[in-house]
RODO-2510 file (C-alpha; in nm, 4 decimals, decimal comma):
residues 366
     n   res          X          Y          Z
     1     m     9,7386     0,0644     4,6339
     2     s     9,8289     0,3682     4,7909
     3     a    10,0074     0,7135     4,7497
     4     t    10,1856     0,8828     5,0825
     5     a    10,3940     1,1916     5,0885
     6     d    10,6539     1,2492     5,3253
     7     a    10,9906     1,4081     5,3813
     8     a    11,2816     1,2578     5,2059
     9     g    11,6300     1,3875     5,2591
    10     p    11,6999     1,7560     5,3078
    11     g    11,4374     1,9497     5,0963
    12     a    11,2807     1,6379     4,9168
    13     v    10,9598     1,4892     4,9217
    14     r    10,8796     1,1393     4,9056
    15     f    10,5853     1,0129     4,7009
    16     a    10,5183     0,6049     4,7152
    17     l    10,3061     0,4476     4,4473
    18     e    10,2203     0,0860     4,5483
    19     g     9,9896    -0,1845     4,3695
    20     r     9,8216    -0,1745     4,0285
    21     i     9,7571     0,1922     3,8859
    22     t     9,4740     0,1392     3,6326
    23     a     9,1864     0,3409     3,4385
    24     g     8,9430     0,2422     3,7316
    25     t     9,1952     0,3247     4,0229
    26     a     9,4144     0,6070     3,9103
    27     a     9,1745     0,8855     3,9736
    28     p     9,2744     0,9185     4,3519
    29     i     9,6162     0,8528     4,3300
    30     w     9,6429     1,1028     4,0414
    31     k     9,4628     1,3715     4,2349
    32     s     9,6999     1,2840     4,5548
    33     a     9,9993     1,3118     4,3438
    34     t     9,8551     1,6351     4,1749
    35     d     9,8122     1,7753     4,5320
    36     t    10,1731     1,7010     4,6447
    37     l    10,3438     1,8775     4,3281
    38     v    10,1072     2,1895     4,3828
    39     s    10,1715     2,1880     4,7679
    40     h    10,5744     2,1753     4,7189
    41     p    10,6163     2,3825     4,3985
    42     n    11,0019     2,4531     4,4992
    43     r    11,1160     2,1122     4,6522
    44     p    11,2248     1,8105     4,4450
    45     i    10,9736     1,5023     4,4640
    46     v    11,1122     1,1799     4,4691
    47     v    10,8449     0,9143     4,3320
    48     d    10,9217     0,5733     4,4905
    49     a    10,7964     0,2771     4,2654
    50     s    10,9593    -0,0061     4,4205
    51     k    10,6380    -0,1586     4,5309
    52     l    10,4283    -0,0575     4,2049
    53     e    10,3112    -0,4032     4,0161
    54     y    10,1415    -0,3017     3,7134
    55     v    10,0245     0,0157     3,5153
    56     d     9,7903     0,0627     3,1937
    57     d     9,7530     0,3090     2,9583
    58     v     9,6308     0,5506     3,2297
    59     g     9,9226     0,4853     3,4570
    60     i    10,1753     0,5333     3,2047
    61     a     9,9927     0,8492     3,1630
    62     l    10,0459     0,9244     3,5269
    63     l    10,4087     0,8725     3,5559
    64     f    10,4595     1,1017     3,2182
    65     d    10,2454     1,3628     3,3771
    66     l    10,4832     1,3251     3,7103
    67     t    10,7857     1,3757     3,4987
    68     r    10,7101     1,6072     3,2503
    69     r    10,5553     1,8944     3,4265
    70     e    10,7189     2,2356     3,4184
    71     r    10,9111     2,2759     3,7548
    72     p    11,2033     2,4578     3,8336
    73     p    11,5582     2,2842     3,7846
    74     e    11,5998     2,2361     4,1620
    75     a    11,2302     2,0957     4,1994
    76     k    11,2329     1,8197     3,9580
    77     v    11,0462     1,5162     3,9911
    78     e    11,2474     1,1879     3,9991
    79     i    11,1098     0,8395     3,9755
    80     r    11,3215     0,5573     4,1628
    81     d    11,3244     0,1874     4,1686
    82     l    11,0749     0,1472     3,8780
    83     a    11,0748    -0,1949     3,7714
    84     p    11,2678    -0,2849     3,4617
    85     n    10,9690    -0,3785     3,2476
    86     l    10,7828    -0,0696     3,3341
    87     a    11,0824     0,1282     3,2637
    88     t    11,1284    -0,0039     2,9214
    89     l    10,7586     0,0404     2,8485
    90     i    10,7607     0,4068     2,9434
    91     g    11,0877     0,4779     2,7655
    92     a    10,8965     0,3475     2,4690
    93     y    10,6278     0,6198     2,4456
    94     d    10,6912     0,9615     2,3365
    95     p    10,4412     1,1686     2,4803
    96     k    10,4523     1,4389     2,1836
    97     k    10,3303     1,1830     1,9830
    98     f    10,0041     1,1141     2,1849
    99     v     9,7986     1,4173     2,0515
   100     p     9,9628     1,5970     1,7612
   101     p     9,8802     1,9472     1,7491
   102     a     9,6228     2,0468     1,5363
   103     p     9,7598     2,2156     1,1903
   104     e     9,6854     2,5452     1,1475
   105     r     9,4274     2,6003     0,8790
   106     a     9,5790     2,7941     0,5842
   107     h     9,3787     3,0437     0,4488
   108     v     9,2672     2,9991     0,0800
   109     g     9,2286     3,2898    -0,1534
   110     i     8,8920     3,3268    -0,3617
   111     i     9,1262     3,2625    -0,6643
   112     e     9,3022     2,9637    -0,5535
   113     q     8,9625     2,8319    -0,4543
   114     i     8,8227     2,8865    -0,8126
   115     g     9,1451     2,7222    -0,9459
   116     r     9,1028     2,4114    -0,7559
   117     a     8,7260     2,3650    -0,8353
   118     t     8,8378     2,4498    -1,2109
   119     e     9,0917     2,1422    -1,1670
   120     r     8,8262     1,9324    -0,9997
   121     q     8,5925     1,9744    -1,2861
   122     i     8,8454     1,9296    -1,5691
   123     e     8,9664     1,6007    -1,4013
   124     y     8,6018     1,4962    -1,3651
   125     a     8,5485     1,5717    -1,7560
   126     q     8,8425     1,3763    -1,8216
   127     q     8,7300     1,0814    -1,6354
   128     m     8,3911     1,1337    -1,8000
   129     l     8,4968     1,1446    -2,1656
   130     g     8,7013     0,8169    -2,1029
   131     f     8,4093     0,6524    -1,9619
   132     l     8,2086     0,7843    -2,2499
   133     g     8,4865     0,6413    -2,4960
   134     n     8,4250     0,2810    -2,3039
   135     c     8,0619     0,3086    -2,3404
   136     f     8,0429     0,3796    -2,7144
   137     k     8,2944     0,1036    -2,7734
   138     a     8,0804    -0,1203    -2,5855
   139     m     7,7789    -0,0323    -2,7779
   140     g     7,9831    -0,0721    -3,1035
   141     l     8,0548    -0,4286    -2,9896
   142     a     7,7000    -0,5006    -2,9007
   143     l     7,5857    -0,3949    -3,2664
   144     t     7,8534    -0,6095    -3,4470
   145     r     7,8282    -0,9082    -3,2105
   146     r     7,5340    -1,1317    -3,1313
   147     g     7,4990    -1,2170    -2,7469
   148     v     7,6805    -0,9453    -2,5893
   149     l     7,3836    -0,7408    -2,5099
   150     r     7,1343    -0,9161    -2,2887
   151     w     6,8077    -0,7924    -2,3869
   152     g     6,6104    -0,9545    -2,1051
   153     e     6,8033    -0,7174    -1,8596
   154     v     6,7565    -0,4543    -2,1043
   155     l     6,3758    -0,5181    -2,0914
   156     d     6,3706    -0,5254    -1,7053
   157     v     6,5449    -0,1936    -1,6714
   158     a     6,3072    -0,0434    -1,9658
   159     t     6,0260    -0,1599    -1,7339
   160     e     6,1219     0,0040    -1,4105
   161     a     6,2815     0,3216    -1,5797
   162     g     6,0105     0,3564    -1,8079
   163     a     5,6743     0,1914    -1,7774
   164     n     5,6590     0,2789    -1,4066
   165     a     5,7553     0,6354    -1,4703
   166     v     5,4385     0,6939    -1,7187
   167     p     5,2183     0,8364    -1,4248
   168     i     5,4540     1,0900    -1,3146
   169     v     5,5337     1,2001    -1,6641
   170     l     5,1715     1,2170    -1,7659
   171     l     5,1271     1,4418    -1,4480
   172     i     5,4152     1,6841    -1,5286
   173     g     5,3359     1,6809    -1,9148
   174     f     4,9520     1,7760    -1,8431
   175     l     5,0591     2,0460    -1,5710
   176     m     5,3275     2,2046    -1,8170
   177     g     5,0579     2,1945    -2,1157
   178     v     4,7882     2,3481    -1,8630
   179     i     5,0487     2,6261    -1,7155
   180     i     5,1822     2,7180    -2,0532
   181     a     4,8720     2,7580    -2,2262
   182     f     4,7120     2,9567    -1,9270
   183     e     5,0112     3,2016    -1,9212
   184     i     5,0251     3,2572    -2,2714
   185     g     4,6517     3,2952    -2,3245
   186     l     4,6371     3,5587    -2,0576
   187     v     4,8774     3,7752    -2,2523
   188     a     4,7623     3,6779    -2,6098
   189     q     4,3972     3,7668    -2,4624
   190     q     4,4872     4,1475    -2,4572
   191     f     4,5971     4,1631    -2,8108
   192     g     4,3185     3,9661    -2,9432
   193     a     4,5525     3,6731    -3,0533
   194     v     4,4126     3,3804    -2,8810
   195     i     4,4444     3,1589    -3,1443
   196     f     4,8123     3,1905    -3,1637
   197     v     4,8499     3,0339    -2,8073
   198     v     4,8010     2,7162    -2,9906
   199     n     5,1024     2,7677    -3,1759
   200     g     5,3073     2,8368    -2,8851
   201     v     5,1872     2,5476    -2,6652
   202     g     5,2328     2,3045    -2,9629
   203     v     5,6062     2,4173    -3,0605
   204     a     5,6908     2,4397    -2,6747
   205     m     5,5773     2,0866    -2,5851
   206     l     5,7273     1,9063    -2,9020
   207     r     6,0578     2,0834    -2,9225
   208     e     6,1160     2,1780    -2,5948
   209     l     5,9085     2,1172    -2,2599
   210     g     5,8312     1,7546    -2,3280
   211     p     6,1635     1,6129    -2,3805
   212     l     6,3099     1,8566    -2,1258
   213     m     6,0460     1,7672    -1,8387
   214     t     6,0856     1,4224    -1,9188
   215     a     6,4591     1,4078    -1,8813
   216     i     6,4353     1,6279    -1,5482
   217     v     6,2018     1,3722    -1,4099
   218     f     6,3899     1,0823    -1,5355
   219     a     6,7181     1,2231    -1,3933
   220     g     6,5661     1,2684    -1,0667
   221     r     6,4045     0,9303    -1,0767
   222     t     6,6314     0,6965    -1,2868
   223     g     6,9531     0,8708    -1,2914
   224     a     6,9653     0,8567    -0,8907
   225     a     6,8583     0,5066    -0,9002
   226     f     7,1354     0,3753    -1,1556
   227     a     7,3898     0,5588    -0,9334
   228     a     7,2796     0,4169    -0,6198
   229     q     7,2376     0,0501    -0,7500
   230     i     7,5796     0,0515    -0,9068
   231     g     7,7257     0,2328    -0,6112
   232     t     7,5968    -0,0186    -0,3471
   233     q     7,7552    -0,3243    -0,5459
   234     k     8,0744    -0,1170    -0,5754
   235     v     8,0475    -0,0930    -0,1866
   236     n     7,9704    -0,4600    -0,1492
   237     e     8,2695    -0,5665    -0,3748
   238     e     8,0408    -0,6843    -0,6411
   239     v     8,2233    -0,4821    -0,8840
   240     n     8,5532    -0,5913    -0,7630
   241     a     8,3982    -0,9710    -0,8048
   242     i     8,2916    -0,8908    -1,1571
   243     h     8,6631    -0,7843    -1,2512
   244     t     8,7843    -1,1166    -1,0719
   245     f     8,5638    -1,3398    -1,3079
   246     g     8,7077    -1,1369    -1,6270
   247     l     8,4244    -0,9688    -1,7026
   248     d     8,3951    -0,5852    -1,7732
   249     p     8,1267    -0,3668    -1,5568
   250     v     8,0629    -0,1424    -1,8408
   251     h     7,9212    -0,4520    -2,0602
   252     f     7,7868    -0,6052    -1,7586
   253     l     7,6195    -0,3179    -1,5813
   254     v     7,6327    -0,0139    -1,7709
   255     l     7,5389    -0,1225    -2,1517
   256     p     7,1730    -0,2496    -2,0541
   257     r     7,1009     0,0673    -1,8631
   258     l     7,2360     0,3018    -2,1397
   259     v     7,0492     0,1024    -2,3846
   260     a     6,7304     0,0921    -2,1909
   261     a     6,7400     0,4928    -2,1258
   262     t     6,8270     0,5531    -2,4859
   263     l     6,4911     0,3853    -2,5888
   264     v     6,2544     0,4354    -2,2989
   265     l     6,3138     0,8293    -2,2792
   266     p     6,1793     0,9097    -2,5957
   267     v     5,8730     0,6940    -2,5658
   268     l     5,8105     0,8966    -2,2439
   269     a     5,8574     1,2196    -2,4178
   270     v     5,5836     1,1268    -2,6713
   271     f     5,3498     1,0501    -2,3761
   272     a     5,4487     1,3925    -2,2180
   273     d     5,4016     1,5735    -2,5858
   274     v     5,0281     1,4226    -2,6029
   275     i     4,9209     1,4488    -2,2556
   276     g     5,0812     1,8305    -2,2538
   277     l     4,8769     1,9332    -2,5881
   278     f     4,5701     1,7783    -2,4497
   279     g     4,6050     2,0128    -2,1215
   280     g     4,6708     2,2889    -2,3357
   281     a     4,3397     2,2222    -2,5549
   282     l     4,1565     2,2042    -2,2076
   283     v     4,2517     2,5321    -2,1060
   284     m     4,2065     2,6826    -2,4704
   285     v     3,8073     2,5682    -2,4245
   286     g     3,8109     2,8410    -2,1705
   287     f     3,9063     3,0898    -2,4147
   288     d     3,6409     2,9915    -2,6707
   289     i     3,8887     2,7758    -2,8836
   290     g     3,7305     2,4483    -2,9096
   291     f     3,9017     2,1286    -2,9620
   292     v     3,8540     2,1082    -3,3178
   293     q     3,9773     2,4375    -3,4104
   294     f     4,2773     2,3829    -3,1497
   295     y     4,3738     2,0542    -3,3826
   296     y     4,3592     2,2379    -3,6953
   297     q     4,5707     2,5371    -3,5642
   298     l     4,7904     2,2679    -3,4354
   299     l     4,8548     2,1264    -3,7492
   300     g     4,9453     2,4321    -3,9029
   301     a     5,1556     2,5549    -3,6358
   302     v     5,3910     2,2524    -3,5892
   303     s     5,5980     2,0010    -3,8131
   304     m     5,7237     1,6798    -3,8343
   305     t     6,0402     1,8334    -3,7972
   306     d     5,9554     1,9853    -3,4431
   307     f     5,8486     1,6373    -3,3480
   308     l     6,1775     1,4494    -3,4633
   309     l     6,3727     1,7266    -3,3161
   310     g     6,1846     1,6625    -2,9533
   311     l     6,2470     1,2619    -3,0004
   312     a     6,6263     1,3358    -3,0908
   313     k     6,6622     1,5392    -2,7861
   314     a     6,5103     1,2950    -2,5503
   315     a     6,7165     0,9951    -2,6902
   316     t     7,0412     1,2199    -2,6332
   317     f     6,8999     1,3015    -2,2799
   318     g     6,8609     0,9538    -2,1841
   319     f     7,2046     0,8337    -2,3138
   320     a     7,3616     1,1150    -2,1126
   321     l     7,1630     1,0621    -1,8019
   322     a     7,2114     0,6872    -1,8079
   323     a     7,6035     0,7514    -1,8502
   324     i     7,6100     0,9958    -1,5712
   325     g     7,4465     0,7880    -1,3280
   326     c     7,6568     0,4602    -1,4040
   327     q     7,9450     0,6444    -1,3912
   328     r     7,8955     0,8399    -1,0716
   329     g     7,8025     0,4671    -0,9317
   330     l     8,1358     0,3389    -1,0556
   331     a     8,3248     0,6208    -0,9006
   332     t     8,1595     0,5596    -0,5519
   333     g     8,3638     0,5544    -0,2406
   334     a     8,3633     0,3477     0,0429
   335     g     8,0528     0,3394     0,3041
   336     a     7,6649     0,3948     0,2523
   337     t     7,7380     0,7657     0,2673
   338     s     7,9368     0,7510    -0,0483
   339     v     7,6152     0,5842    -0,2302
   340     g     7,4086     0,8828    -0,1000
   341     l     7,6614     1,1360    -0,2656
   342     s     7,6663     0,9395    -0,5796
   343     a     7,2980     0,9689    -0,6308
   344     t     7,2962     1,3240    -0,5175
   345     s     7,5914     1,3923    -0,7779
   346     a     7,4090     1,2071    -1,0717
   347     v     7,1194     1,3909    -0,9836
   348     v     7,2633     1,7276    -1,0244
   349     t     7,5109     1,6616    -1,2769
   350     g     7,2309     1,4878    -1,4842
   351     i     7,0214     1,8411    -1,4668
   352     v     7,2955     2,0678    -1,5614
   353     v     7,4211     1,8363    -1,8561
   354     i     7,0648     1,7971    -2,0112
   355     v     7,0133     2,1854    -1,9683
   356     v     7,3608     2,2371    -2,1374
   357     i     7,2489     1,9810    -2,4206
   358     d     6,9274     2,1515    -2,4961
   359     g     7,0915     2,4694    -2,5232
   360     i     7,3456     2,3203    -2,7807
   361     f     7,0396     2,1718    -2,9916
   362     t     6,8782     2,5129    -2,9567
   363     v     7,1857     2,6936    -3,1444
   364     l     7,2490     2,4187    -3,3843
   365     t     6,8660     2,3999    -3,4937
   366     s     6,7546     2,7496    -3,4907
***
């Protein structure tokens, strides 16, 4: 392999390429060729390739570089005696296609951004409505036919989503009862109405905070788990295998989780209510309200309607969070990153949805 330059005819410069030009040997040859072109900017260059045996992609890039450089018409570069196979190979390449120009990024106005975001949300709402329709059909089929719902799997999901979540639900419920009682008590103490703090704690825990805080914990803990579990199965082609066996993923994967979440979340909400009221009672001892007085005042402040309303909210929250987590899991794309995105989306969407549902309940029951 060598590269030499000498005069070749009147005013022309001869440059010879020999041997094999590969990625490992092209650097000095390329430098010598570039120096020759630079040192003779106004003279024609004749590249003698008669002894060139082999070129790889780097060698082809070198030949393209020699022939496609911008030079005056009288100083063009000509490759002579190139082997037919190499000449055919080079002719099959279009250097313009090697590195396509980067497309210019069009400026998107704020109105267009809002429109695109709205379109995505409408599309997701349509997908979610269709998914909920399939879920209701599956639940209706499970109620009318025996053997459709596998209660063993429902129990396993309920154990993981419910029993294992009791400690964190009790902690959050207790802290919420303590915080609400303390904050309201400080204000009520200024007006001599500390006894009515019991009313506020009772109504807040049974109607709002018990179900709502339990649902938020459930969304972060179990909704994300549902999305990650089903999303991993989607990435591993297990969902496609279910289709191959003629099974419906909604019946096989979604239905047990829907039933388990709908049944478990009200039970967790009851635990949160009880421990939250207990936390409020502890705080009220510091305001000279004993446990017995707290109990009798609570009985007069809340009713069975408040308790049942909280349970209805909790059941609705459980169904919605399970449906969102499962839908996000089934919509997972390819790769491990998609699983994480599905879990994150399930948590965020779930929290937004339960707040919206809670607002609807408040408007309808006020």
